[in-house]
N, CA, C and O of each residue as an XYZ file, in Angstrom:
888
protein
N       8.841    -19.857      7.961
C       7.547    -20.521      7.881
C       6.722    -20.159      9.111
O       7.266    -19.962     10.197
N       5.417    -20.075      8.931
C       4.485    -19.886     10.042
C       3.959    -21.256     10.435
O       3.410    -21.980      9.604
N       4.127    -21.610     11.702
C       3.749    -22.947     12.172
C       2.831    -22.830     13.386
O       3.227    -22.250     14.397
N       1.607    -23.371     13.307
C       0.709    -23.328     14.471
C       1.324    -24.040     15.672
O       1.996    -25.060     15.515
N       1.096    -23.505     16.872
C       1.620    -24.139     18.079
C       0.950    -25.493     18.333
O       1.600    -26.435     18.785
N      -0.335    -25.584     18.043
C      -1.092    -26.814     18.293
C      -1.490    -27.438     16.958
O      -2.599    -27.222     16.469
N      -0.585    -28.204     16.378
C      -0.883    -28.888     15.125
C       0.113    -30.019     14.959
O       1.047    -30.151     15.749
N      -0.081    -30.824     13.946
C       0.844    -31.919     13.682
C       0.805    -32.296     12.229
O      -0.136    -31.946     11.517
N       1.827    -33.014     11.771
C       1.864    -33.505     10.408
C       1.923    -32.430      9.346
O       1.526    -32.664      8.204
N       2.416    -31.244      9.707
C       2.516    -30.170      8.731
C       1.221    -29.431      8.468
O       1.176    -28.542      7.619
N       0.159    -29.790      9.191
C      -1.142    -29.149      8.988
C      -1.074    -27.675      9.380
O      -0.669    -27.343     10.495
N      -1.468    -26.800      8.469
C      -1.499    -25.371      8.754
C      -0.164    -24.661      8.605
O      -0.094    -23.448      8.802
N       0.905    -25.388      8.261
C       2.215    -24.771      8.081
C       2.275    -24.114      6.702
O       1.840    -24.703      5.713
N       2.810    -22.900      6.639
C       2.887    -22.179      5.364
C       4.066    -21.214      5.386
O       4.657    -20.947      6.433
N       4.389    -20.703      4.214
C       5.460    -19.719      4.106
C       5.044    -18.406      4.767
O       3.895    -17.979      4.656
N       5.983    -17.782      5.448
C       5.747    -16.463      6.042
C       6.018    -15.394      4.995
O       6.989    -15.487      4.244
N       5.171    -14.390      4.944
C       5.353    -13.273      4.038
C       5.950    -12.091      4.784
O       5.472    -11.716      5.855
N       7.002    -11.503      4.213
C       7.701    -10.395      4.867
C       6.717     -9.301      5.260
O       5.896     -8.858      4.457
N       6.820     -8.881      6.507
C       5.944     -7.846      7.018
C       4.664     -8.373      7.639
O       3.927     -7.623      8.281
N       4.395     -9.657      7.453
C       3.172    -10.252      8.000
C       3.277    -10.384      9.516
O       4.323    -10.768     10.039
N       2.213    -10.071     10.204
C       2.163    -10.246     11.652
C       1.924    -11.712     11.968
O       1.019    -12.330     11.407
N       2.730    -12.275     12.866
C       2.617    -13.685     13.224
C       1.429    -13.876     14.177
O       1.361    -13.200     15.204
N       0.504    -14.769     13.864
C      -0.643    -15.012     14.753
C      -0.182    -15.422     16.154
O       0.884    -16.017     16.315
N      -0.986    -15.101     17.155
C      -0.651    -15.414     18.547
C      -0.484    -16.921     18.763
O       0.317    -17.348     19.594
N      -1.235    -17.713     18.021
C      -1.199    -19.164     18.207
C      -0.218    -19.848     17.251
O      -0.355    -21.034     16.953
N       0.772    -19.084     16.774
C       1.746    -19.652     15.835
C       3.151    -19.180     16.184
O       3.331    -18.239     16.957
N       4.127    -19.838     15.609
C       5.532    -19.450     15.786
C       6.176    -19.373     14.399
O       5.667    -19.933     13.428
N       7.301    -18.670     14.330
C       8.085    -18.636     13.109
C       9.182    -19.691     13.184
O       9.815    -19.858     14.226
N       9.407    -20.399     12.088
C      10.481    -21.385     12.014
C      11.240    -21.153     10.705
O      10.640    -20.961      9.648
N      12.561    -21.175     10.800
C      13.370    -20.946      9.611
C      13.110    -22.022      8.559
O      13.057    -23.209      8.878
N      12.948    -21.604      7.314
C      12.787    -22.562      6.222
C      14.158    -23.079      5.808
O      15.064    -22.300      5.510
N      14.300    -24.404      5.792
C      15.553    -25.034      5.402
C      15.297    -25.851      4.141
O      14.563    -26.837      4.200
N      15.876    -25.475      3.000
C      15.667    -26.245      1.777
C      16.431    -27.565      1.821
O      17.469    -27.668      2.473
N      15.913    -28.565      1.127
C      16.602    -29.847      1.078
C      15.626    -31.007      1.176
O      14.411    -30.831      1.081
N      16.185    -32.199      1.369
C      15.398    -33.425      1.465
C      15.044    -33.693      2.923
O      15.926    -33.768      3.779
N      13.744    -33.836      3.202
C      13.288    -34.076      4.565
C      13.483    -35.538      4.943
O      13.300    -36.434      4.118
N      13.854    -35.768      6.190
C      14.038    -37.128      6.677
C      13.835    -37.185      8.175
O      13.479    -36.185      8.799
N      14.060    -38.351      8.752
C      13.943    -38.507     10.194
C      14.877    -39.611     10.667
O      15.199    -40.541      9.928
N      15.300    -39.483     11.913
C      16.150    -40.482     12.560
C      15.371    -41.044     13.744
O      14.907    -40.290     14.599
N      15.228    -42.357     13.795
C      14.511    -43.044     14.868
C      15.549    -43.690     15.775
O      16.431    -44.403     15.295
N      15.455    -43.450     17.080
C      16.532    -43.904     17.962
C      16.065    -44.118     19.394
O      14.976    -43.693     19.781
N      16.909    -44.786     20.170
C      16.788    -44.885     21.623
C      18.117    -44.389     22.199
O      19.044    -44.128     21.432
N      18.238    -44.250     23.523
C      19.535    -43.863     24.085
C      20.667    -44.831     23.727
O      21.844    -44.488     23.836
N      20.302    -46.035     23.303
C      21.292    -47.059     22.959
C      21.808    -46.924     21.533
O      22.869    -47.460     21.213
N      21.078    -46.216     20.665
C      21.526    -46.074     19.295
C      20.388    -45.880     18.311
O      19.225    -45.779     18.701
N      20.730    -45.829     17.038
C      19.774    -45.560     15.965
C      19.071    -46.838     15.537
O      19.708    -47.868     15.316
N      17.737    -46.758     15.423
C      16.922    -47.875     14.932
C      16.755    -47.818     13.419
O      16.677    -48.856     12.763
N      16.700    -46.613     12.863
C      16.516    -46.477     11.430
C      16.528    -45.024     11.003
O      16.375    -44.114     11.818
N      16.715    -44.824      9.696
C      16.706    -43.483      9.105
C      15.724    -43.500      7.939
O      15.731    -44.438      7.141
N      14.897    -42.496      7.832
C      13.897    -42.468      6.774
C      13.984    -41.196      5.940
O      14.518    -40.173      6.370
N      13.445    -41.299      4.744
C      13.130    -40.122      3.931
C      11.663    -39.829      4.168
O      10.840    -40.744      4.129
N      11.317    -38.576      4.412
C       9.932    -38.208      4.626
C       9.281    -37.788      3.319
O       9.929    -37.215      2.443
N       7.998    -38.078      3.198
C       7.201    -37.628      2.070
C       6.377    -36.429      2.540
O       5.552    -36.548      3.447
N       6.607    -35.287      1.921
C       5.981    -34.045      2.365
C       5.275    -33.371      1.184
O       5.891    -33.115      0.150
N       3.981    -33.087      1.347
C       3.235    -32.310      0.366
C       3.219    -32.896     -1.028
O       3.165    -32.150     -2.005
N       3.262    -34.203     -1.146
C       3.344    -34.854     -2.455
C       1.950    -34.969     -3.067
O       1.101    -35.673     -2.520
N       1.691    -34.289     -4.200
C       0.347    -34.339     -4.794
C      -0.043    -35.721     -5.294
O      -1.230    -35.988     -5.482
N       0.922    -36.607     -5.514
C       0.611    -37.975     -5.931
C      -0.272    -38.658     -4.894
O      -1.092    -39.514     -5.226
N      -0.092    -38.265     -3.627
C      -0.879    -38.857     -2.543
C      -1.972    -37.907     -2.056
O      -2.540    -38.101     -0.980
N      -2.262    -36.880     -2.855
C      -3.327    -35.951     -2.516
C      -2.935    -34.902     -1.493
O      -3.800    -34.204     -0.965
N      -1.633    -34.777     -1.200
C      -1.166    -33.808     -0.212
C      -0.666    -32.543     -0.904
O      -0.450    -32.526     -2.116
N      -0.488    -31.493     -0.122
C       0.069    -30.256     -0.663
C       0.812    -29.526      0.452
O       0.790    -29.942      1.610
N       1.467    -28.432      0.078
C       2.169    -27.627      1.065
C       3.196    -28.420      1.841
O       4.030    -29.118      1.263
N       3.127    -28.305      3.177
C       4.057    -29.005      4.051
C       3.395    -30.195      4.754
O       3.877    -30.656      5.789
N       2.297    -30.685      4.192
C       1.550    -31.777      4.812
C       2.349    -33.086      4.749
O       2.786    -33.517      3.682
N       2.523    -33.696      5.908
C       3.206    -34.997      5.984
C       2.337    -36.057      5.317
O       1.133    -36.127      5.561
N       2.969    -36.899      4.457
C       2.182    -37.957      3.830
C       2.934    -39.286      3.779
O       2.583    -40.155      2.981
N       3.973    -39.465      4.622
C       4.582    -40.781      4.699
C       6.080    -40.767      4.941
O       6.708    -39.713      5.041
N       6.639    -41.977      5.033
C       8.075    -42.183      5.225
C       8.526    -43.362      4.385
O       7.742    -44.264      4.091
N       9.795    -43.351      3.999
C      10.421    -44.516      3.388
C      11.681    -44.828      4.185
O      12.585    -43.999      4.285
N      11.733    -46.026      4.748
C      12.863    -46.437      5.577
C      14.036    -46.820      4.684
O      13.898    -47.653      3.788
N      15.191    -46.208      4.935
C      16.379    -46.469      4.138
C      17.037    -47.778      4.544
O      16.882    -48.247      5.671
N      17.770    -48.355      3.609
C      18.618    -49.504      3.900
C      19.536    -49.136      5.070
O      20.121    -48.053      5.075
N      19.667    -50.023      6.058
C      20.467    -49.697      7.231
C      21.944    -49.492      6.927
O      22.677    -48.945      7.750
N      22.388    -49.931      5.742
C      23.777    -49.667      5.363
C      24.024    -48.180      5.137
O      25.173    -47.740      5.079
N      22.933    -47.396      5.008
C      23.046    -45.960      4.779
C      23.060    -45.155      6.076
O      23.187    -43.931      6.046
N      22.931    -45.839      7.213
C      23.064    -45.154      8.500
C      24.526    -44.750      8.680
O      25.424    -45.585      8.566
N      24.760    -43.472      8.961
C      26.105    -42.930      9.035
C      26.473    -42.537     10.465
O      25.631    -42.523     11.363
N      27.749    -42.222     10.648
C      28.211    -41.728     11.944
C      27.463    -40.454     12.321
O      27.225    -40.190     13.499
N      27.094    -39.668     11.313
C      26.339    -38.444     11.580
C      25.048    -38.760     12.317
O      24.715    -38.091     13.295
N      24.314    -39.778     11.857
C      23.036    -40.123     12.475
C      23.237    -40.619     13.906
O      22.493    -40.242     14.811
N      24.252    -41.469     14.102
C      24.538    -41.953     15.457
C      24.925    -40.793     16.367
O      24.483    -40.718     17.514
N      25.762    -39.882     15.841
C      26.195    -38.748     16.651
C      25.062    -37.807     16.975
O      24.981    -37.291     18.089
N      24.171    -37.571     16.001
C      23.020    -36.702     16.242
C      22.130    -37.287     17.322
O      21.708    -36.576     18.234
N      21.840    -38.586     17.227
C      20.999    -39.241     18.234
C      21.626    -39.132     19.617
O      20.925    -38.875     20.596
N      22.936    -39.324     19.707
C      23.620    -39.250     21.002
C      23.572    -37.832     21.580
O      23.367    -37.651     22.780
N      23.762    -36.842     20.724
C      23.755    -35.450     21.208
C      22.362    -35.033     21.667
O      22.217    -34.377     22.699
N      21.336    -35.411     20.902
C      19.963    -35.057     21.280
C      19.571    -35.758     22.573
O      18.934    -35.160     23.440
N      19.953    -37.027     22.701
C      19.652    -37.778     23.925
C      20.274    -37.108     25.134
O      19.618    -36.949     26.163
N      21.542    -36.709     25.018
C      22.248    -36.081     26.136
C      21.670    -34.703     26.454
O      21.531    -34.339     27.622
N      21.332    -33.938     25.412
C      20.852    -32.574     25.617
C      19.520    -32.528     26.346
O      19.282    -31.630     27.154
N      18.642    -33.504     26.060
C      17.287    -33.460     26.613
C      17.012    -34.570     27.629
O      15.901    -34.665     28.151
N      18.010    -35.409     27.912
C      17.805    -36.494     28.869
C      16.734    -37.466     28.427
O      15.913    -37.891     29.239
N      16.726    -37.826     27.156
C      15.659    -38.650     26.600
C      15.759    -40.099     27.051
O      16.841    -40.606     27.346
N      14.607    -40.748     27.096
C      14.509    -42.172     27.415
C      13.579    -42.826     26.390
O      12.811    -42.139     25.717
N      13.650    -44.143     26.277
C      12.747    -44.850     25.378
C      13.001    -44.526     23.921
O      14.117    -44.160     23.552
N      11.965    -44.657     23.075
C      12.104    -44.392     21.645
C      11.789    -42.931     21.349
O      10.902    -42.333     21.958
N      12.531    -42.374     20.410
C      12.399    -40.969     20.054
C      12.708    -40.787     18.576
O      13.191    -41.702     17.910
N      12.422    -39.594     18.076
C      12.759    -39.279     16.699
C      13.231    -37.846     16.585
O      12.884    -36.998     17.407
N      14.017    -37.583     15.571
C      14.406    -36.204     15.270
C      14.260    -36.013     13.762
O      14.795    -36.789     12.970
N      13.526    -34.966     13.378
C      13.343    -34.643     11.967
C      14.533    -33.832     11.479
O      15.046    -32.968     12.191
N      14.962    -34.117     10.269
C      16.100    -33.416      9.685
C      15.762    -33.002      8.257
O      14.908    -33.608      7.610
N      16.434    -31.977      7.779
C      16.429    -31.630      6.358
C      17.882    -31.700      5.923
O      18.710    -30.888      6.335
N      18.179    -32.689      5.076
C      19.571    -33.029      4.783
C      20.286    -33.296      6.107
O      19.964    -34.285      6.767
N      21.231    -32.472      6.524
C      21.944    -32.708      7.779
C      21.624    -31.646      8.839
O      22.389    -31.442      9.782
N      20.491    -30.982      8.665
C      20.092    -29.945      9.624
C      18.935    -30.461     10.466
O      17.849    -30.677      9.929
N      19.129    -30.668     11.774
C      18.005    -31.088     12.631
C      17.029    -29.942     12.825
O      17.446    -28.813     13.085
N      15.727    -30.217     12.700
C      14.743    -29.142     12.814
C      13.720    -29.378     13.920
O      13.088    -28.427     14.379
N      13.543    -30.634     14.361
C      12.518    -30.886     15.370
C      12.793    -32.201     16.092
O      13.079    -33.218     15.461
N      12.704    -32.170     17.409
C      12.861    -33.376     18.222
C      11.486    -33.872     18.640
O      10.668    -33.100     19.141
N      11.230    -35.164     18.435
C       9.961    -35.782     18.823
C      10.233    -36.811     19.918
O      10.583    -37.953     19.619
N      10.074    -36.420     21.183
C      10.385    -37.333     22.297
C       9.232    -38.307     22.560
O       8.609    -38.280     23.622
N       8.959    -39.169     21.572
C       7.784    -40.045     21.633
C       7.859    -41.055     20.496
O       8.785    -41.033     19.685
N       6.871    -41.936     20.452
C       6.677    -42.821     19.309
C       6.391    -41.958     18.089
O       5.601    -41.017     18.168
N       7.025    -42.267     16.959
C       6.801    -41.498     15.737
C       6.182    -42.370     14.646
O       6.158    -43.597     14.746
N       5.684    -41.706     13.605
C       4.999    -42.409     12.528
C       5.920    -43.337     11.752
O       5.443    -44.256     11.085
N       7.240    -43.119     11.822
C       8.183    -43.944     11.066
C       8.487    -45.278     11.737
O       9.012    -46.187     11.093
N       8.168    -45.406     13.002
C       8.637    -46.562     13.770
C       8.021    -47.880     13.353
O       8.659    -48.926     13.474
N       6.789    -47.850     12.864
C       6.180    -49.113     12.443
C       6.902    -49.698     11.234
O       6.807    -50.900     10.984
N       7.622    -48.868     10.481
C       8.380    -49.373      9.346
C       9.583    -50.189      9.815
O       9.960    -51.169      9.173
N      10.183    -49.787     10.930
C      11.288    -50.559     11.514
C      10.774    -51.927     11.958
O      11.428    -52.945     11.735
N       9.616    -51.944     12.579
C       9.014    -53.221     12.986
C       8.692    -54.078     11.765
O       8.945    -55.282     11.761
N       8.136    -53.455     10.738
C       7.680    -54.180      9.554
C       8.848    -54.853      8.825
O       8.725    -56.002      8.401
N       9.977    -54.153      8.676
C      11.093    -54.715      7.923
C      12.060    -55.521      8.787
O      12.464    -56.623      8.417
N      12.430    -54.956      9.951
C      13.530    -55.532     10.722
C      13.081    -56.437     11.858
O      13.911    -57.089     12.491
N      11.764    -56.489     12.128
C      11.281    -57.348     13.196
C      11.604    -56.840     14.585
O      11.550    -57.598     15.553
N      11.940    -55.564     14.692
C      12.253    -54.968     15.997
C      10.954    -54.645     16.728
O      10.029    -54.090     16.134
N      10.880    -54.987     18.004
C       9.722    -54.618     18.811
C       9.942    -53.213     19.361
O      10.788    -53.011     20.232
N       9.189    -52.248     18.858
C       9.318    -50.874     19.330
C       8.903    -50.772     20.794
O       9.475    -49.984     21.548
N       7.911    -51.564     21.200
C       7.481    -51.552     22.602
C       8.624    -51.983     23.517
O       8.844    -51.382     24.568
N       9.351    -53.029     23.114
C      10.491    -53.487     23.914
C      11.602    -52.450     23.917
O      12.207    -52.182     24.955
N      11.872    -51.863     22.745
C      12.907    -50.839     22.666
C      12.552    -49.638     23.544
O      13.430    -49.036     24.161
N      11.266    -49.293     23.597
C      10.841    -48.164     24.419
C      10.981    -48.490     25.909
O      11.419    -47.655     26.700
N      10.606    -49.707     26.271
C      10.649    -50.092     27.690
C      12.079    -50.232     28.203
O      12.366    -49.900     29.353
N      12.972    -50.725     27.348
C      14.348    -50.991     27.780
C      15.322    -49.884     27.395
O      16.389    -49.748     27.993
N      14.943    -49.086     26.382
C      15.852    -48.059     25.902
C      16.999    -48.614     25.088
O      17.976    -47.908     24.836
N      16.900    -49.872     24.669
C      18.001    -50.512     23.981
C      17.604    -50.965     22.573
O      16.466    -51.360     22.323
N      18.578    -50.894     21.667
C      18.385    -51.309     20.291
C      18.763    -52.769     20.110
O      18.130    -53.490     19.338
N      19.798    -53.206     20.823
C      20.340    -54.542     20.603
C      21.203    -54.539     19.352
O      21.603    -53.471     18.888
N      21.493    -55.681     18.806
C      22.309    -55.761     17.600
C      21.543    -55.152     16.429
O      20.383    -55.491     16.191
N      22.202    -54.247     15.700
C      21.546    -53.597     14.578
C      21.272    -54.603     13.467
O      22.172    -55.338     13.061
N      20.049    -54.640     12.978
C      19.681    -55.549     11.899
C      20.342    -55.127     10.594
O      20.704    -53.964     10.417
N      20.496    -56.081      9.684
C      21.065    -55.769      8.379
C      20.161    -54.775      7.654
O      20.637    -53.788      7.093
N      18.870    -55.040      7.668
C      17.902    -54.088      7.134
C      18.096    -53.745      5.676
O      18.140    -52.566      5.323
N      18.216    -54.765      4.800
C      18.390    -54.495      3.383
C      17.075    -54.045      2.747
O      15.994    -54.454      3.169
N      17.191    -53.194      1.723
C      16.020    -52.729      1.009
C      15.273    -51.642      1.766
O      15.639    -51.280      2.884
N      14.230    -51.134      1.143
C      13.432    -50.066      1.736
C      11.978    -50.508      1.884
O      11.447    -51.239      1.049
N      11.361    -50.058      2.941
C       9.917    -50.209      3.105
C       9.343    -48.823      3.363
O      10.003    -47.968      3.954
N       8.124    -48.608      2.923
C       7.552    -47.286      3.072
C       6.062    -47.300      3.330
O       5.386    -48.312      3.146
N       5.574    -46.167      3.755
C       4.146    -45.964      3.981
C       3.771    -44.613      3.401
O       4.572    -43.678      3.402
N       2.553    -44.522      2.909
C       2.049    -43.249      2.399
C       0.619    -43.064      2.851
O      -0.192    -43.986      2.764
N       0.309    -41.886      3.330
C      -1.063    -41.533      3.673
C      -1.734    -41.039      2.399
O      -1.238    -40.127      1.739
N      -2.854    -41.642      2.064
C      -3.588    -41.287      0.846
C      -4.697    -40.303      1.232
O      -5.632    -40.654      1.952
N      -4.575    -39.065      0.738
C      -5.563    -38.023      1.037
C      -6.602    -37.925     -0.084
O      -6.304    -38.176     -1.251
N      -7.803    -37.562      0.292
C      -8.871    -37.413     -0.693
C      -8.605    -36.198     -1.579
O      -8.411    -35.091     -1.077
N      -8.597    -36.405     -2.894
C      -8.413    -35.299     -3.837
C      -9.698    -34.510     -4.023
O      -9.679    -33.359     -4.457
N     -10.794    -35.133     -3.694
C     -12.101    -34.490     -3.670
C     -12.933    -35.224     -2.628
O     -12.586    -36.333     -2.221
N     -14.005    -34.624     -2.204
C     -14.844    -35.273     -1.194
C     -15.412    -36.567     -1.764
O     -15.994    -36.588     -2.848
N     -15.229    -37.644     -1.006
C     -15.684    -38.959     -1.472
C     -16.425    -39.668     -0.345
O     -16.226    -39.377      0.834
N     -17.280    -40.601     -0.735
C     -17.913    -41.503      0.221
C     -17.363    -42.900     -0.049
O     -17.528    -43.441     -1.142
N     -16.720    -43.468      0.939
C     -16.099    -44.779      0.789
C     -17.180    -45.847      0.846
O     -18.010    -45.854      1.755
N     -17.167    -46.741     -0.122
C     -18.168    -47.801     -0.165
C     -17.705    -49.004      0.654
O     -17.183    -48.832      1.756
N     -17.885    -50.195      0.145
C     -17.554    -51.420      0.870
C     -16.032    -51.574      0.978
O     -15.354    -51.687     -0.043
N     -15.494    -51.580      2.190
C     -14.050    -51.700      2.406
C     -13.663    -53.046      3.014
O     -12.539    -53.210      3.487
N     -14.588    -54.012      3.004
C     -14.289    -55.291      3.651
C     -13.136    -56.021      2.969
O     -12.383    -56.729      3.638
N     -12.979    -55.865      1.654
C     -11.869    -56.520      0.959
C     -10.518    -55.957      1.385
O      -9.497    -56.632      1.261
N     -10.509    -54.723      1.886
C      -9.249    -54.112      2.319
C      -8.727    -54.744      3.602
O      -7.529    -54.698      3.884
N      -9.633    -55.336      4.379
C      -9.240    -55.844      5.699
C      -8.237    -56.989      5.625
O      -7.446    -57.171      6.550
N      -8.255    -57.759      4.549
C      -7.328    -58.867      4.410
C      -6.055    -58.513      3.678
O      -5.259    -59.396      3.361
N      -5.848    -57.232      3.404
C      -4.686    -56.760      2.647
C      -3.715    -56.082      3.604
O      -4.033    -55.035      4.168
N      -2.519    -56.675      3.795
C      -1.583    -56.099      4.754
C      -0.815    -54.910      4.184
O       0.064    -54.368      4.853
N      -1.139    -54.492      2.940
C      -0.516    -53.286      2.398
C      -1.394    -52.052      2.584
O      -1.073    -50.979      2.075
N      -2.496    -52.198      3.308
C      -3.362    -51.052      3.582
C      -3.774    -51.077      5.051
O      -4.048    -52.138      5.611
N      -3.815    -49.897      5.666
C      -4.178    -49.777      7.083
C      -5.004    -48.502      7.277
O      -5.229    -47.739      6.338
N      -5.444    -48.294      8.512
C      -6.297    -47.136      8.827
C      -7.512    -47.113      7.903
O      -7.853    -46.087      7.314
N      -8.146    -48.265      7.796
C      -9.237    -48.464      6.843
C     -10.534    -47.820      7.363
O     -10.940    -48.087      8.494
N     -11.174    -46.990      6.564
C     -12.424    -46.360      7.010
C     -13.593    -47.342      6.986
O     -13.583    -48.326      6.246
N     -14.576    -47.060      7.790
C     -15.801    -47.856      7.789
C     -16.558    -47.632      6.485
O     -16.522    -46.530      5.936
N     -17.255    -48.676      5.972
C     -18.086    -48.485      4.776
C     -19.081    -47.349      4.992
O     -19.703    -47.240      6.049
N     -19.218    -46.506      3.970
C     -20.133    -45.385      4.065
C     -19.527    -44.127      4.646
O     -20.214    -43.113      4.766
N     -18.240    -44.170      5.014
C     -17.587    -42.991      5.572
C     -17.441    -41.905      4.510
O     -16.994    -42.174      3.395
N     -17.815    -40.693      4.857
C     -17.629    -39.552      3.961
C     -16.294    -38.896      4.312
O     -16.079    -38.475      5.449
N     -15.409    -38.813      3.334
C     -14.081    -38.237      3.554
C     -13.990    -36.914      2.795
O     -13.978    -36.918      1.564
N     -13.926    -35.784      3.499
C     -13.830    -34.492      2.821
C     -12.501    -34.345      2.071
O     -11.507    -34.976      2.431
N     -12.493    -33.531      1.056
C     -11.274    -33.243      0.299
C     -10.159    -32.801      1.252
O     -10.369    -31.963      2.129
N      -8.978    -33.379      1.062
C      -7.831    -33.007      1.877
C      -7.683    -33.796      3.168
O      -6.719    -33.592      3.906
N      -8.623    -34.694      3.453
C      -8.548    -35.520      4.658
C      -8.032    -36.914      4.291
O      -8.188    -37.338      3.146
N      -7.424    -37.630      5.232
C      -6.875    -38.957      4.920
C      -7.963    -39.989      4.635
O      -9.001    -40.027      5.295
N      -7.693    -40.827      3.627
C      -8.574    -41.956      3.331
C      -8.053    -43.207      4.030
O      -8.802    -43.889      4.729
N      -6.781    -43.503      3.842
C      -6.168    -44.686      4.432
C      -4.654    -44.551      4.316
O      -4.151    -43.554      3.799
N      -3.932    -45.559      4.800
C      -2.479    -45.621      4.679
C      -2.115    -46.849      3.862
O      -2.689    -47.921      4.058
N      -1.161    -46.698      2.944
C      -0.712    -47.839      2.145
C       0.769    -48.102      2.400
O       1.514    -47.194      2.768
N       1.186    -49.346      2.203
C       2.571    -49.758      2.422
C       3.128    -50.403      1.161
O       2.386    -50.945      0.342
N       4.446    -50.336      1.020
C       5.124    -50.994     -0.098
C       6.581    -51.228      0.287
O       7.086    -50.646      1.247
N       7.243    -52.086     -0.478
C       8.667    -52.368     -0.254
C       9.371    -52.389     -1.597
O       8.749    -52.615     -2.634
N      10.686    -52.148     -1.569
C      11.468    -52.170     -2.792
C      12.937    -52.343     -2.488
O      13.353    -52.309     -1.330
N      13.721    -52.530     -3.535
C      15.162    -52.725     -3.350
C      15.846    -51.461     -2.870
O      16.884    -51.525     -2.211
N      15.272    -50.312     -3.196
C      15.830    -49.039     -2.752
C      14.689    -48.038     -2.619
O      13.523    -48.375     -2.824
N      15.044    -46.795     -2.271
C      14.031    -45.770     -2.029
C      13.195    -45.506     -3.277
O      11.973    -45.387     -3.193
N      13.845    -45.415     -4.427
C      13.121    -45.096     -5.659
C      12.098    -46.174     -6.012
O      10.965    -45.865     -6.379
N      12.500    -47.435     -5.900
C      11.567    -48.518     -6.218
C      10.424    -48.568     -5.218
O       9.274    -48.803     -5.591
N      10.739    -48.347     -3.951
C       9.693    -48.336     -2.922
C       8.708    -47.206     -3.176
O       7.497    -47.396     -3.070
N       9.225    -46.033     -3.511
C       8.352    -44.888     -3.793
C       7.435    -45.190     -4.981
O       6.237    -44.913     -4.938
N       8.011    -45.757     -6.035
C       7.213    -46.071     -7.219
C       6.078    -47.031     -6.877
O       4.971    -46.895     -7.399
N       6.343    -47.989     -6.014
C       5.310    -48.947     -5.632
C       4.264    -48.321     -4.728
O       3.098    -48.716     -4.766
N       4.663    -47.349     -3.915
C       3.680    -46.618     -3.112
C       2.737    -45.826     -4.013
O       1.535    -45.748     -3.755
N       3.292    -45.241     -5.066
C       2.470    -44.491     -6.020
C       1.441    -45.408     -6.666
O       0.266    -45.055     -6.773
N       1.885    -46.586     -7.096
C       0.967    -47.552     -7.706
C      -0.111    -47.960     -6.716
O      -1.285    -48.067     -7.071
N       0.294    -48.187     -5.476
C      -0.683    -48.614     -4.452
C      -1.706    -47.522     -4.187
O      -2.895    -47.803     -4.037
N      -1.243    -46.266     -4.128
C      -2.164    -45.157     -3.903
C      -3.124    -44.991     -5.075
O      -4.312    -44.740     -4.874
N      -2.616    -45.130     -6.294
C      -3.485    -45.017     -7.461
C      -4.536    -46.127     -7.467
O      -5.648    -45.946     -7.963
N      -4.160    -47.288     -6.902
C      -5.139    -48.361     -6.770
C      -6.290    -47.971     -5.869
O      -7.441    -48.313     -6.139
N      -5.982    -47.248     -4.786
C      -7.026    -46.774     -3.875
C      -7.937    -45.775     -4.590
O      -9.161    -45.876     -4.513
N      -7.330    -44.810     -5.287
C      -8.132    -43.828     -6.009
C      -9.002    -44.498     -7.077
O     -10.159    -44.125     -7.270
N      -8.431    -45.493     -7.771
C      -9.183    -46.202     -8.794
C     -10.371    -46.937     -8.225
O     -11.453    -46.933     -8.811
N     -10.172    -47.574     -7.073
C     -11.263    -48.294     -6.410
C     -12.399    -47.339     -6.052
O     -13.571    -47.672     -6.222
N     -12.051    -46.154     -5.558
C     -13.062    -45.176     -5.177
C     -13.811    -44.635     -6.396
O     -15.021    -44.416     -6.348
N     -13.069    -44.424     -7.495
C     -13.728    -43.942     -8.715
C     -14.717    -44.965     -9.259
O     -15.830    -44.620     -9.656
N     -14.300    -46.221     -9.272
C     -15.196    -47.266     -9.793
C     -16.429    -47.426     -8.916
O     -17.530    -47.649     -9.419
N     -16.242    -47.312     -7.592
C     -17.376    -47.451     -6.680
C     -18.365    -46.304     -6.847
O     -19.565    -46.471     -6.630
N     -17.851    -45.134     -7.237
C     -18.726    -43.964     -7.361
C     -19.424    -43.913     -8.717
O     -20.397    -43.182     -8.900
N     -18.908    -44.706     -9.670
C     -19.485    -44.683    -11.026
C     -20.887    -45.287    -11.064
O     -21.507    -45.342    -12.127
């Protein structure tokens, strides 16, 4: 894959074509097939494991564009995840909260910072990420039953967002644009949240929530 040096969220990432010259402002990264995920941790242990949503057209995304996470039930945290977090922490001398992206069991990127998945740990388990970052400690691992997720809803076509005041009282939507904001095709409109008994149910509810956003925009434009 060709990956820009200065980018984030999968923006500008694409397949490399054999014989193609790599741009000066990009690097090559091996393509690893499988299910994308992430591990959220501190030097004290794992806070949570997520499935990543990548390039999902249901949310208006394509290619390798990041469009959300679904936090797995904590019963699915394995020795592999704990061991990976410990090895990455030791290798890079990490402190505070961090994340590592994986595809199946292959680590592909270390994020030595707050990551987009961390608010899901706070939302479900009541963990203060700020405290975990300051102390470097997880404390007793929460039971963490069920899944919670977030999805970034991208504009499928250029839209002008009308009155969004009703969205402000809805805790399943965030990153709310100002009324009258023009959102070009392919740019984020907002973020939606959902919960379910497992990953599949949570994903299905995120899809419904995203379709609700698109429906609201269509009706406003009619």
